[in-house]
N, CA, C and O atoms as a GROMACS GRO file, in nm:
protein
  428
    1MET      N    1  -0.832   3.209   0.357
    1MET     CA    2  -0.763   3.083   0.372
    1MET      C    3  -0.861   2.965   0.366
    1MET      O    4  -0.832   2.862   0.305
    2ASP      N    5  -0.977   2.981   0.430
    2ASP     CA    6  -1.077   2.875   0.429
    2ASP      C    7  -1.129   2.849   0.287
    2ASP      O    8  -1.160   2.736   0.252
    3ALA      N    9  -1.139   2.955   0.207
    3ALA     CA   10  -1.186   2.938   0.070
    3ALA      C   11  -1.087   2.856  -0.012
    3ALA      O   12  -1.127   2.771  -0.092
    4ILE      N   13  -0.959   2.881   0.008
    4ILE     CA   14  -0.856   2.804  -0.064
    4ILE      C   15  -0.859   2.658  -0.021
    4ILE      O   16  -0.851   2.568  -0.104
    5ARG      N   17  -0.871   2.635   0.108
    5ARG     CA   18  -0.876   2.498   0.159
    5ARG      C   19  -0.999   2.426   0.103
    5ARG      O   20  -0.991   2.309   0.066
    6GLY      N   21  -1.112   2.495   0.098
    6GLY     CA   22  -1.234   2.436   0.043
    6GLY      C   23  -1.218   2.402  -0.104
    6GLY      O   24  -1.264   2.297  -0.149
    7LEU      N   25  -1.153   2.490  -0.178
    7LEU     CA   26  -1.129   2.465  -0.320
    7LEU      C   27  -1.036   2.346  -0.339
    7LEU      O   28  -1.058   2.263  -0.427
    8GLN      N   29  -0.932   2.337  -0.256
    8GLN     CA   30  -0.840   2.222  -0.264
    8GLN      C   31  -0.915   2.093  -0.237
    8GLN      O   32  -0.895   1.993  -0.307
    9CYS      N   33  -0.999   2.092  -0.137
    9CYS     CA   34  -1.077   1.972  -0.105
    9CYS      C   35  -1.170   1.934  -0.219
    9CYS      O   36  -1.185   1.816  -0.251
   10ALA      N   37  -1.232   2.034  -0.281
   10ALA     CA   38  -1.323   2.008  -0.393
   10ALA      C   39  -1.248   1.947  -0.511
   10ALA      O   40  -1.298   1.854  -0.575
   11VAL      N   41  -1.128   1.998  -0.540
   11VAL     CA   42  -1.048   1.945  -0.650
   11VAL      C   43  -1.007   1.801  -0.621
   11VAL      O   44  -1.016   1.715  -0.709
   12ILE      N   45  -0.962   1.775  -0.501
   12ILE     CA   46  -0.922   1.639  -0.464
   12ILE      C   47  -1.040   1.544  -0.473
   12ILE      O   48  -1.027   1.433  -0.525
   13LEU      N   49  -1.155   1.586  -0.424
   13LEU     CA   50  -1.275   1.503  -0.431
   13LEU      C   51  -1.312   1.473  -0.575
   13LEU      O   52  -1.352   1.361  -0.608
   14ALA      N   53  -1.300   1.573  -0.662
   14ALA     CA   54  -1.332   1.552  -0.804
   14ALA      C   55  -1.241   1.447  -0.866
   14ALA      O   56  -1.287   1.360  -0.940
   15PHE      N   57  -1.112   1.454  -0.836
   15PHE     CA   58  -1.018   1.355  -0.888
   15PHE      C   59  -1.050   1.215  -0.835
   15PHE      O   60  -1.044   1.117  -0.910
   16VAL      N   61  -1.083   1.205  -0.709
   16VAL     CA   62  -1.117   1.075  -0.650
   16VAL      C   63  -1.242   1.018  -0.715
   16VAL      O   64  -1.247   0.900  -0.747
   17LEU      N   65  -1.343   1.101  -0.735
   17LEU     CA   66  -1.466   1.053  -0.797
   17LEU      C   67  -1.443   1.008  -0.941
   17LEU      O   68  -1.502   0.909  -0.985
   18VAL      N   69  -1.360   1.080  -1.014
   18VAL     CA   70  -1.328   1.039  -1.152
   18VAL      C   71  -1.254   0.906  -1.151
   18VAL      O   72  -1.285   0.818  -1.232
   19ALA      N   73  -1.158   0.891  -1.061
   19ALA     CA   74  -1.082   0.765  -1.053
   19ALA      C   75  -1.174   0.649  -1.017
   19ALA      O   76  -1.162   0.541  -1.074
   20ILE      N   77  -1.264   0.671  -0.922
   20ILE     CA   78  -1.358   0.564  -0.883
   20ILE      C   79  -1.448   0.530  -0.999
   20ILE      O   80  -1.472   0.412  -1.027
   21ASP      N   81  -1.499   0.632  -1.068
   21ASP     CA   82  -1.589   0.609  -1.179
   21ASP      C   83  -1.519   0.532  -1.291
   21ASP      O   84  -1.577   0.439  -1.348
   22GLU      N   85  -1.396   0.571  -1.323
   22GLU     CA   86  -1.324   0.503  -1.430
   22GLU      C   87  -1.289   0.360  -1.394
   22GLU      O   88  -1.299   0.271  -1.478
   23SER      N   89  -1.249   0.336  -1.269
   23SER     CA   90  -1.212   0.199  -1.231
   23SER      C   91  -1.336   0.111  -1.221
   23SER      O   92  -1.328  -0.008  -1.249
   24ALA      N   93  -1.448   0.168  -1.182
   24ALA     CA   94  -1.571   0.090  -1.173
   24ALA      C   95  -1.619   0.050  -1.312
   24ALA      O   96  -1.677  -0.058  -1.330
   25ALA      N   97  -1.595   0.136  -1.409
   25ALA     CA   98  -1.642   0.110  -1.544
   25ALA      C   99  -1.539   0.034  -1.627
   25ALA      O  100  -1.567  -0.005  -1.741
   26ALA      N  101  -1.422   0.012  -1.572
   26ALA     CA  102  -1.314  -0.051  -1.648
   26ALA      C  103  -1.346  -0.198  -1.678
   26ALA      O  104  -1.409  -0.267  -1.598
   27ASP      N  105  -1.302  -0.241  -1.793
   27ASP     CA  106  -1.326  -0.377  -1.841
   27ASP      C  107  -1.192  -0.451  -1.845
   27ASP      O  108  -1.112  -0.431  -1.937
   28ARG      N  109  -1.169  -0.538  -1.745
   28ARG     CA  110  -1.041  -0.609  -1.737
   28ARG      C  111  -1.016  -0.699  -1.857
   28ARG      O  112  -0.902  -0.712  -1.903
   29ALA      N  113  -1.121  -0.761  -1.909
   29ALA     CA  114  -1.104  -0.849  -2.026
   29ALA      C  115  -1.055  -0.768  -2.146
   29ALA      O  116  -0.968  -0.813  -2.221
   30HIS      N  117  -1.111  -0.650  -2.163
   30HIS     CA  118  -1.064  -0.563  -2.272
   30HIS      C  119  -0.922  -0.517  -2.245
   30HIS      O  120  -0.841  -0.505  -2.337
   31GLY      N  121  -0.891  -0.490  -2.117
   31GLY     CA  122  -0.754  -0.454  -2.079
   31GLY      C  123  -0.654  -0.563  -2.114
   31GLY      O  124  -0.544  -0.535  -2.159
   32ARG      N  125  -0.694  -0.688  -2.092
   32ARG     CA  126  -0.605  -0.800  -2.128
   32ARG      C  127  -0.583  -0.804  -2.278
   32ARG      O  128  -0.472  -0.828  -2.325
   33SER      N  129  -0.689  -0.782  -2.354
   33SER     CA  130  -0.678  -0.780  -2.499
   33SER      C  131  -0.583  -0.670  -2.546
   33SER      O  132  -0.500  -0.692  -2.634
   34ILE      N  133  -0.594  -0.552  -2.486
   34ILE     CA  134  -0.504  -0.441  -2.520
   34ILE      C  135  -0.361  -0.479  -2.484
   34ILE      O  136  -0.269  -0.457  -2.563
   35ALA      N  137  -0.342  -0.537  -2.365
   35ALA     CA  138  -0.209  -0.577  -2.320
   35ALA      C  139  -0.146  -0.677  -2.415
   35ALA      O  140  -0.029  -0.666  -2.451
   36GLN      N  141  -0.224  -0.775  -2.457
   36GLN     CA  142  -0.171  -0.877  -2.546
   36GLN      C  143  -0.137  -0.819  -2.683
   36GLN      O  144  -0.040  -0.861  -2.746
   37ARG      N  145  -0.215  -0.723  -2.728
   37ARG     CA  146  -0.192  -0.663  -2.860
   37ARG      C  147  -0.077  -0.564  -2.859
   37ARG      O  148   0.007  -0.566  -2.949
   38TRP      N  149  -0.070  -0.475  -2.757
   38TRP     CA  150   0.024  -0.365  -2.760
   38TRP      C  151   0.143  -0.379  -2.667
   38TRP      O  152   0.248  -0.318  -2.692
   39CYS      N  153   0.131  -0.457  -2.561
   39CYS     CA  154   0.234  -0.456  -2.457
   39CYS      C  155   0.320  -0.583  -2.453
   39CYS      O  156   0.429  -0.582  -2.397
   40SER      N  157   0.270  -0.690  -2.512
   40SER     CA  158   0.335  -0.820  -2.494
   40SER      C  159   0.466  -0.837  -2.572
   40SER      O  160   0.537  -0.935  -2.550
   41GLU      N  161   0.498  -0.745  -2.660
   41GLU     CA  162   0.628  -0.752  -2.727
   41GLU      C  163   0.742  -0.732  -2.627
   41GLU      O  164   0.850  -0.790  -2.642
   42CYS      N  165   0.717  -0.649  -2.526
   42CYS     CA  166   0.821  -0.620  -2.426
   42CYS      C  167   0.788  -0.676  -2.289
   42CYS      O  168   0.874  -0.736  -2.224
   43HIS      N  169   0.663  -0.659  -2.244
   43HIS     CA  170   0.621  -0.703  -2.111
   43HIS      C  171   0.560  -0.842  -2.116
   43HIS      O  172   0.492  -0.878  -2.213
   44VAL      N  173   0.584  -0.920  -2.013
   44VAL     CA  174   0.508  -1.043  -1.995
   44VAL      C  175   0.376  -0.999  -1.931
   44VAL      O  176   0.375  -0.948  -1.820
   45VAL      N  177   0.265  -1.019  -2.003
   45VAL     CA  178   0.137  -0.966  -1.959
   45VAL      C  179   0.044  -1.073  -1.902
   45VAL      O  180  -0.057  -1.040  -1.840
   46ALA      N  181   0.078  -1.200  -1.923
   46ALA     CA  182  -0.010  -1.308  -1.876
   46ALA      C  183   0.073  -1.433  -1.848
   46ALA      O  184   0.179  -1.452  -1.907
   47PRO      N  185   0.024  -1.516  -1.758
   47PRO     CA  186   0.094  -1.642  -1.732
   47PRO      C  187   0.105  -1.725  -1.860
   47PRO      O  188   0.013  -1.728  -1.942
   48GLY      N  189   0.216  -1.791  -1.875
   48GLY     CA  190   0.235  -1.877  -1.991
   48GLY      C  191   0.288  -1.806  -2.115
   48GLY      O  192   0.316  -1.871  -2.216
   49GLN      N  193   0.302  -1.674  -2.109
   49GLN     CA  194   0.356  -1.602  -2.224
   49GLN      C  195   0.500  -1.645  -2.245
   49GLN      O  196   0.577  -1.653  -2.150
   50ARG      N  197   0.537  -1.673  -2.368
   50ARG     CA  198   0.668  -1.730  -2.397
   50ARG      C  199   0.775  -1.628  -2.431
   50ARG      O  200   0.894  -1.662  -2.431
   51HIS      N  201   0.738  -1.504  -2.460
   51HIS     CA  202   0.841  -1.406  -2.493
   51HIS      C  203   0.812  -1.275  -2.422
   51HIS      O  204   0.699  -1.248  -2.380
   52GLY      N  205   0.914  -1.195  -2.411
   52GLY     CA  206   0.909  -1.065  -2.345
   52GLY      C  207   1.051  -1.027  -2.310
   52GLY      O  208   1.140  -1.112  -2.310
   53SER      N  209   1.071  -0.904  -2.280
   53SER     CA  210   1.206  -0.857  -2.247
   53SER      C  211   1.233  -0.876  -2.099
   53SER      O  212   1.144  -0.856  -2.015
   54ASP      N  213   1.355  -0.913  -2.068
   54ASP     CA  214   1.391  -0.926  -1.926
   54ASP      C  215   1.440  -0.793  -1.870
   54ASP      O  216   1.484  -0.787  -1.755
   55THR      N  217   1.433  -0.687  -1.949
   55THR     CA  218   1.475  -0.555  -1.902
   55THR      C  219   1.359  -0.468  -1.856
   55THR      O  220   1.380  -0.355  -1.811
   56VAL      N  221   1.236  -0.517  -1.868
   56VAL     CA  222   1.118  -0.442  -1.823
   56VAL      C  223   1.038  -0.530  -1.728
   56VAL      O  224   1.044  -0.652  -1.737
   57PRO      N  225   0.962  -0.469  -1.637
   57PRO     CA  226   0.886  -0.549  -1.543
   57PRO      C  227   0.768  -0.620  -1.610
   57PRO      O  228   0.713  -0.573  -1.709
   58THR      N  229   0.732  -0.734  -1.552
   58THR     CA  230   0.611  -0.804  -1.598
   58THR      C  231   0.490  -0.728  -1.543
   58THR      O  232   0.503  -0.647  -1.452
   59PHE      N  233   0.374  -0.755  -1.598
   59PHE     CA  234   0.253  -0.693  -1.545
   59PHE      C  235   0.227  -0.738  -1.402
   59PHE      O  236   0.176  -0.661  -1.321
   60ALA      N  237   0.261  -0.862  -1.370
   60ALA     CA  238   0.245  -0.911  -1.233
   60ALA      C  239   0.334  -0.832  -1.138
   60ALA      O  240   0.293  -0.799  -1.027
   61GLN      N  241   0.456  -0.802  -1.181
   61GLN     CA  242   0.548  -0.723  -1.098
   61GLN      C  243   0.496  -0.580  -1.081
   61GLN      O  244   0.506  -0.523  -0.972
   62ILE      N  245   0.443  -0.522  -1.187
   62ILE     CA  246   0.388  -0.386  -1.179
   62ILE      C  247   0.270  -0.384  -1.083
   62ILE      O  248   0.262  -0.298  -0.995
   63GLY      N  249   0.178  -0.479  -1.100
   63GLY     CA  250   0.060  -0.484  -1.014
   63GLY      C  251   0.092  -0.510  -0.869
   63GLY      O  252   0.022  -0.461  -0.780
   64ALA      N  253   0.197  -0.587  -0.843
   64ALA     CA  254   0.233  -0.623  -0.706
   64ALA      C  255   0.324  -0.519  -0.640
   64ALA      O  256   0.349  -0.527  -0.519
   65SER      N  257   0.372  -0.423  -0.715
   65SER     CA  258   0.464  -0.324  -0.662
   65SER      C  259   0.398  -0.240  -0.553
   65SER      O  260   0.281  -0.203  -0.564
   66GLU      N  261   0.473  -0.213  -0.448
   66GLU     CA  262   0.423  -0.126  -0.341
   66GLU      C  263   0.397   0.015  -0.392
   66GLU      O  264   0.317   0.088  -0.334
   67GLN      N  265   0.464   0.054  -0.499
   67GLN     CA  266   0.444   0.187  -0.556
   67GLN      C  267   0.331   0.192  -0.658
   67GLN      O  268   0.306   0.297  -0.718
   68PHE      N  269   0.262   0.080  -0.680
   68PHE     CA  270   0.154   0.079  -0.778
   68PHE      C  271   0.048   0.181  -0.741
   68PHE      O  272  -0.002   0.182  -0.629
   69ASP      N  273   0.014   0.266  -0.835
   69ASP     CA  274  -0.086   0.370  -0.814
   69ASP      C  275  -0.163   0.385  -0.946
   69ASP      O  276  -0.104   0.419  -1.049
   70GLU      N  277  -0.292   0.361  -0.940
   70GLU     CA  278  -0.373   0.367  -1.062
   70GLU      C  279  -0.364   0.503  -1.131
   70GLU      O  280  -0.352   0.511  -1.253
   71GLY      N  281  -0.372   0.608  -1.052
   71GLY     CA  282  -0.370   0.742  -1.109
   71GLY      C  283  -0.239   0.775  -1.179
   71GLY      O  284  -0.238   0.830  -1.289
   72ARG      N  285  -0.128   0.740  -1.115
   72ARG     CA  286   0.004   0.766  -1.176
   72ARG      C  287   0.023   0.683  -1.302
   72ARG      O  288   0.076   0.733  -1.402
   73LEU      N  289  -0.019   0.556  -1.298
   73LEU     CA  290  -0.005   0.472  -1.417
   73LEU      C  291  -0.093   0.525  -1.530
   73LEU      O  292  -0.050   0.528  -1.646
   74SER      N  293  -0.215   0.565  -1.498
   74SER     CA  294  -0.304   0.622  -1.600
   74SER      C  295  -0.244   0.747  -1.662
   74SER      O  296  -0.246   0.764  -1.784
   75ALA      N  297  -0.189   0.835  -1.578
   75ALA     CA  298  -0.128   0.958  -1.629
   75ALA      C  299  -0.007   0.926  -1.717
   75ALA      O  300   0.013   0.989  -1.821
   76PHE      N  301   0.073   0.828  -1.676
   76PHE     CA  302   0.189   0.788  -1.755
   76PHE      C  303   0.145   0.737  -1.892
   76PHE      O  304   0.204   0.774  -1.994
   77LEU      N  305   0.043   0.652  -1.895
   77LEU     CA  306  -0.003   0.596  -2.021
   77LEU      C  307  -0.070   0.700  -2.110
   77LEU      O  308  -0.071   0.686  -2.232
   78ALA      N  309  -0.126   0.804  -2.048
   78ALA     CA  310  -0.194   0.909  -2.125
   78ALA      C  311  -0.097   1.012  -2.181
   78ALA      O  312  -0.132   1.087  -2.272
   79ALA      N  313   0.026   1.016  -2.128
   79ALA     CA  314   0.125   1.114  -2.175
   79ALA      C  315   0.156   1.088  -2.322
   79ALA      O  316   0.169   0.972  -2.364
   80PRO      N  317   0.168   1.194  -2.400
   80PRO     CA  318   0.188   1.174  -2.544
   80PRO      C  319   0.320   1.107  -2.581
   80PRO      O  320   0.328   1.039  -2.684
   81HIS      N  321   0.422   1.126  -2.501
   81HIS     CA  322   0.551   1.067  -2.534
   81HIS      C  323   0.609   0.999  -2.410
   81HIS      O  324   0.632   1.064  -2.308
   82HIS      N  325   0.632   0.872  -2.420
   82HIS     CA  326   0.694   0.798  -2.312
   82HIS      C  327   0.842   0.786  -2.343
   82HIS      O  328   0.881   0.760  -2.457
   83SER      N  329   0.923   0.805  -2.243
   83SER     CA  330   1.066   0.796  -2.268
   83SER      C  331   1.109   0.652  -2.295
   83SER      O  332   1.207   0.629  -2.366
   84ARG      N  333   1.036   0.557  -2.239
   84ARG     CA  334   1.080   0.418  -2.250
   84ARG      C  335   0.987   0.331  -2.335
   84ARG      O  336   1.017   0.215  -2.363
   85MET      N  337   0.874   0.388  -2.377
   85MET     CA  338   0.776   0.307  -2.450
   85MET      C  339   0.729   0.380  -2.575
   85MET      O  340   0.742   0.502  -2.584
   86PRO      N  341   0.675   0.307  -2.670
   86PRO     CA  342   0.619   0.374  -2.788
   86PRO      C  343   0.492   0.449  -2.750
   86PRO      O  344   0.428   0.418  -2.649
   87ASN      N  345   0.455   0.548  -2.830
   87ASN     CA  346   0.332   0.623  -2.808
   87ASN      C  347   0.215   0.537  -2.856
   87ASN      O  348   0.200   0.513  -2.976
   88LEU      N  349   0.133   0.491  -2.762
   88LEU     CA  350   0.025   0.400  -2.796
   88LEU      C  351  -0.103   0.471  -2.836
   88LEU      O  352  -0.189   0.411  -2.900
   89SER      N  353  -0.118   0.598  -2.800
   89SER     CA  354  -0.238   0.676  -2.832
   89SER      C  355  -0.365   0.605  -2.787
   89SER      O  356  -0.459   0.589  -2.865
   90LEU      N  357  -0.367   0.561  -2.662
   90LEU     CA  358  -0.484   0.493  -2.607
   90LEU      C  359  -0.588   0.594  -2.563
   90LEU      O  360  -0.554   0.704  -2.519
   91THR      N  361  -0.716   0.557  -2.574
   91THR     CA  362  -0.823   0.642  -2.524
   91THR      C  363  -0.826   0.632  -2.371
   91THR      O  364  -0.764   0.542  -2.314
   92ARG      N  365  -0.898   0.722  -2.305
   92ARG     CA  366  -0.911   0.716  -2.159
   92ARG      C  367  -0.975   0.585  -2.116
   92ARG      O  368  -0.936   0.526  -2.016
   93SER      N  369  -1.072   0.540  -2.192
   93SER     CA  370  -1.140   0.413  -2.161
   93SER      C  371  -1.043   0.296  -2.174
   93SER      O  372  -1.042   0.206  -2.089
   94GLU      N  373  -0.963   0.295  -2.279
   94GLU     CA  374  -0.864   0.188  -2.297
   94GLU      C  375  -0.759   0.190  -2.186
   94GLU      O  376  -0.717   0.085  -2.138
   95ILE      N  377  -0.718   0.310  -2.146
   95ILE     CA  378  -0.623   0.321  -2.036
   95ILE      C  379  -0.684   0.266  -1.908
   95ILE      O  380  -0.618   0.192  -1.835
   96ALA      N  381  -0.809   0.301  -1.880
   96ALA     CA  382  -0.877   0.250  -1.760
   96ALA      C  383  -0.886   0.098  -1.763
   96ALA      O  384  -0.865   0.032  -1.661
   97ASP      N  385  -0.915   0.042  -1.880
   97ASP     CA  386  -0.924  -0.103  -1.894
   97ASP      C  387  -0.788  -0.169  -1.871
   97ASP      O  388  -0.779  -0.270  -1.802
   98LEU      N  389  -0.684  -0.112  -1.928
   98LEU     CA  390  -0.549  -0.166  -1.914
   98LEU      C  391  -0.503  -0.158  -1.768
   98LEU      O  392  -0.445  -0.253  -1.716
   99VAL      N  393  -0.527  -0.045  -1.703
   99VAL     CA  394  -0.490  -0.028  -1.564
   99VAL      C  395  -0.567  -0.126  -1.475
   99VAL      O  396  -0.511  -0.182  -1.381
  100ALA      N  397  -0.696  -0.148  -1.504
  100ALA     CA  398  -0.776  -0.244  -1.428
  100ALA      C  399  -0.719  -0.385  -1.444
  100ALA      O  400  -0.716  -0.462  -1.348
  101TYR      N  401  -0.674  -0.419  -1.564
  101TYR     CA  402  -0.614  -0.552  -1.588
  101TYR      C  403  -0.485  -0.567  -1.507
  101TYR      O  404  -0.462  -0.670  -1.446
  102ILE      N  405  -0.401  -0.462  -1.509
  102ILE     CA  406  -0.275  -0.468  -1.433
  102ILE      C  407  -0.304  -0.475  -1.284
  102ILE      O  408  -0.238  -0.549  -1.211
  103LYS      N  409  -0.401  -0.397  -1.238
  103LYS     CA  410  -0.438  -0.398  -1.096
  103LYS      C  411  -0.484  -0.537  -1.052
  103LYS      O  412  -0.458  -0.579  -0.940
  104ALA      N  413  -0.552  -0.607  -1.141
  104ALA     CA  414  -0.601  -0.742  -1.108
  104ALA      C  415  -0.487  -0.840  -1.088
  104ALA      O  416  -0.507  -0.950  -1.036
  105LYS      N  417  -0.367  -0.802  -1.128
  105LYS     CA  418  -0.249  -0.887  -1.111
  105LYS      C  419  -0.193  -0.878  -0.969
  105LYS      O  420  -0.098  -0.949  -0.935
  106GLN      N  421  -0.251  -0.791  -0.887
  106GLN     CA  422  -0.205  -0.778  -0.748
  106GLN      C  423  -0.233  -0.908  -0.672
  106GLN      O  424  -0.337  -0.972  -0.694
  107PRO      N  425  -0.142  -0.947  -0.583
  107PRO     CA  426  -0.163  -1.072  -0.508
  107PRO      C  427  -0.277  -1.059  -0.407
  107PRO      O  428  -0.308  -1.155  -0.337
   0.00000   0.00000   0.00000
């Protein structure tokens, strides 16, 4: 039983270290560029944006949400097929940058 618990702790620690490493290396400016290029057709990604759909949340709303979780958002963006969004085929680095940009929208 102790071996299983130790293995679970090691796996959790590995995920935490990867998340910390990716967020530390993330480039918010590049994330904004990705957002403006790929996301702004539907989402309002920056203040002053003049178009976007009113049926999807703004990036400010996503970042401010109590359910905001970097890991879940990264996993969602990395999934090959989104039910509600086009397949963007972003790299892990691009996903980290985009998530860092959205996280910066938190109040």
